[in-house]
N, C-alpha and C positions, 0 to 999 in steps of 0.2 A: 493434541487438543483439537477439537472440532470448532471452527470459527464460522459464523454466518457472515458471509462477505456481502450479503445483499442489504445490510444495515445502511442507513443513509444519514447524512449530516445536515444539521440545521444551524442557522446563525443564532446569536443570543436571543433574538426576538421571536424565535421559533420558525421563521421563514427558511425554506430549504436552501442549501447551498448546491448550486447546479454544477454538474460535471461538464467537461469540455464537449463542444460540438465538433465532431470529426468529419462529418460529411455534409455537403451542401443540402439544405432542406431538412436536415435532421432536427427533431424537436429537442428542446431542453429537457433533461432528466435530472432528478436529484443525484448528487454525487454519492456513490456507494463506497463502502469500505473496500470492496474489491477493486474498483477503479482507482481509488487513491493508492492502494498498495501496488497495483501494476504500474502506474505512472511512476511512483517512487523507485520501484525496482528496476524499471527500464531506463530510467534517467541516469546520467553519469554522476549524480551526486554521491559523494563518498568515495569515488574511485581514486581521487588524488591521494587520499590516505593510504589506500591499498598499494598504489605505485611507490609510495615512500617506504613501505615496510618490506624489507628483504625476505622476511619469513612468509609472506603471502604471494601467491601467484595470481596476478591480475586476471589472467584468462580463466582460471578455475573459479575465482570469485564471480566473474561476469557470467559464466555458465551456471553457477548455482543460482544467481539472481534471476537469470532467464528462466531456468526450470521452475522456480517458485512462481514467477509471474505467469507462466503458461498453465501451471496447475490451478492457480486462482482464476485465470481467465476462462479456462475450459470447464470449470466446475458447474454442475447443475444444482448443487446444494451446498451444505457446509463443507468446508475445506479442512482436511487434516493437515495441521502444520505443527512442527516441533517447537519446543521452547527456544532452541537456538535460532530457528527461522523467525520466530516472533520477535526476538531480541534484534535481529538484523533489520527486519521490516520496521520496527519502531524507530530505530536509529535513522533509517532512510527517510521515513515519513517526517521525523522531526526536522530534517534538513530541507525536504522538498515542499512542505506545506506550511501554512500559517497556523496560528494559535487555535482558531475555531476547529480546524480539522484535527490537529495534533491532540488537543484537549479531549476530543470525543473518540479518536481512533485508539488511544492507549487503553482505555477501559474496554472498548470492543474487542481488542486483540487479547485482552486478559480474560475474555469470556463473559464480561458483564454486558448483557444486552440492554438496549434502551427501554 
C-alpha cells in the first residue's frame, strides 16, 4: 500500500501539532506522519515484549524496524508499506504517541487522507 507520509497532525482545535526541533535554530514544523512513524520505529518502545518472547529474535526485529524507518525517512513521495509493516507501525505509534497523534495516524496508515 502506498502511504503519503507528508500528512500532518492537528490538535482538536485545528492548530498544528509541531514535530521535534532537532537542531539549534531550526524552525518549528508541523509533525508529519513520516516523522511520527520514524520516531516510534527508532525508539525502544515495544522491545521489552520482543525480549520476553523466545520465538522472536530481538536483533532481527530491531533491524526490520530500522529498515522501515530508513525507507520512510528517505522517501521523496508516498512510501510502499506492507500490511504487516502497517500493523507494526500502528502498534508502536499507539505506545509512543498520545491520543491526538494516534487518533489521526491510524486512518492515515489505512490510506484515508485528510
